[in-house]
N, C-alpha and C positions, 0 to 999 in steps of 0.2 A: 677292441671294445665293440659291444653289440649295438648297432645303430637303432634297434628297436627300444633300447633302454635310455637312449640319449633324449634329453628333453631340452627344450629351449624356452626361455621365459621372454615374452614380448611385452613391454610396457607401452601403453598408448596414453598419451596425455589427453585428458578430456578437453573438449572445446571450451574455452572460457565463456562465461555467461554473457548475455547481452546486457550492456551497461547503459541504462537510460539516465543521463545526468540531468538534473534539474538545473536549468539556466539561472533561474532566480529562486533558490530554495526558501527564501523568506516570504515570498508571495506565491504560495503553493497553488492557489486557485487561478492565477494568471501567469503562467510560466510556459516554457518550452522544454520539451524533452529532447536531449541531444544524444546522438550516437556517434562516437568519433568526431565530435565537434560539429556535426551536421544535424539540421532539424529533422526529427522523426515525427514527433507529435506536438500538438499545441494544446494546452489546458486554458480554457477561457471561460469566465463566468457569464459572458454575454456573447451573443452571436453577431458579432460585428465585423468579422474578417471575411470579406467577400472572395478571397482567393483560397478558401479551404477546399481541398479536393474531395475529402470524405469525412463524415462524422462518425466516430466509432461508438459513441454513447452520449446520451443526453440524461441529465439528472434534473428532475423537477423537485426543488426543495419546497416543502409545504410546512407551515407553522403548526397547524392543528391536526392534519391528517398525515397518513404515511407518505414519506417521500417516494417518488416514482422513478424507476430507472428504465431506459429504453436503449437496446442495442439493435440498430437497424439490420445487422447481419446475423443475429442470434434470436432464439426464441420466437421465430416468426415475425420479428420486427415489432412485437407488441410491447406496450408498456407493462411493467409489473411493479408491485410494491417492493421497495428495497428490502423489507423484512422477509419477503419470499425468496429473493435472490441471495441475500446475505443474512444468514441467521446467527444466533449466539448459541454455543453449547457450553455445558459445564464440564470441565476437564476433571480428571482424577485428583488434581491438586486443589480442587475447590474453586479455582478462578474460571471466569468465562472466556471463551475465545471465539472470534468471528470466523464463519465458515461461508465460503462461496458455493452455492448450489449451481454449478456450471453444467453445460451441455456435455463437457468433457469428464465430469466427475465432480467430486467434492474436494475442496482445497481449504485448508485450515491455517490461519495465522497464529503463530506462536508468539506470545508476548514475553520476550526475554531481552537481554541486553542487545542482541542482534535480531531485530525483528525479522522473522522468517515465515515464509509460507511453505507448507508441506502438503503433499497429496495423501491419499488414504493408505499408502504403504510407508508413510513417514519419510518419503524422499524429499529433500529440500528442492523446491522449484523456483523460489524467489526469495530475495532477502535485501535488506536495506544496507547500503554502504554509507556510512557517515564519518568520513575522514576529511576534516577541513583541509582545503576549501571545497571538496567534492561531497555532494549529497546526491546519491543515485539509487534508483531501483535496479537491482540486478536480477535478471530472469534466465534460468537455464534454457539452453537452446531447444531442449525437448518440449518445453511449455510454450513455445512461441505461438502455437495455435490458439492459446487462450489468452494472449497478450492483452487484448482489449479489455477483458474482464479483470485481469490482474492489475493493470494500470488504474482502472476506475476504482477498484476496491482499495488499492493503495491510497489513492487520493482521498477517498472517503475516510478511511481509518486514520491517516496522517492528519487530516484536517480536524477530525474529532479529538485526537490526541492533543493537538496544539490548542484547540478551543478549551479543553479541560485544563491544560496548564495555564492558559490565560486566565480562565475564571478563578483558579486558585490564587493567582497573583492579585487579581482584582479584590478577591475576598481578604486576602492578606492585607491589602492597602486600606480597606474599609476599617479593619481592626486596628490599624496603626495608631490612630488618634486616641484609643482607649488602652494602650499598652502602658504598663508601669513598671517601675523597677521593683526590686524585692521589698522596698519600704512603702510602696504605694504611691510613689511620686510619678505623675505622668511623664512619659518620654515624649520629646518633641521631634 
């Protein structure tokens, strides 16, 4: 047999994604992100923890004006409008999708059953793992350089999604007293 014609197939297992497990998934804005059970990041709505070694981002929520986002190690450490950093685009499907305008490029969140973030070549770089009891943000190792932006974007979007769900439940509750059966008799 001619050795020049022999070929060998080598399969390489890709490195598993970094899995950031939310310690308290029900309290998204006050939780810790764990990697292999060890604290990696802390999400807090108030700056009360004196033993924080580094702040990766600050979000200033404002009622009437645009929210501001600041990454101390990105964009020259300057605050920017959230809408300048995270925009919405219309997809071919007609739906809107959030896009991060990062120093590393543009990243798009796809709203599908498995919330996924993709880069401009449509490679998945992050996704949400929601398998009870684990709720985690999984990030491909190749995207760890943008991890601070990915985490902040995930927190903002997941919070927005939860607030939208909550407002629908509240609105449903408001209408509950006015519901009636097919004969017009109010339901109690």
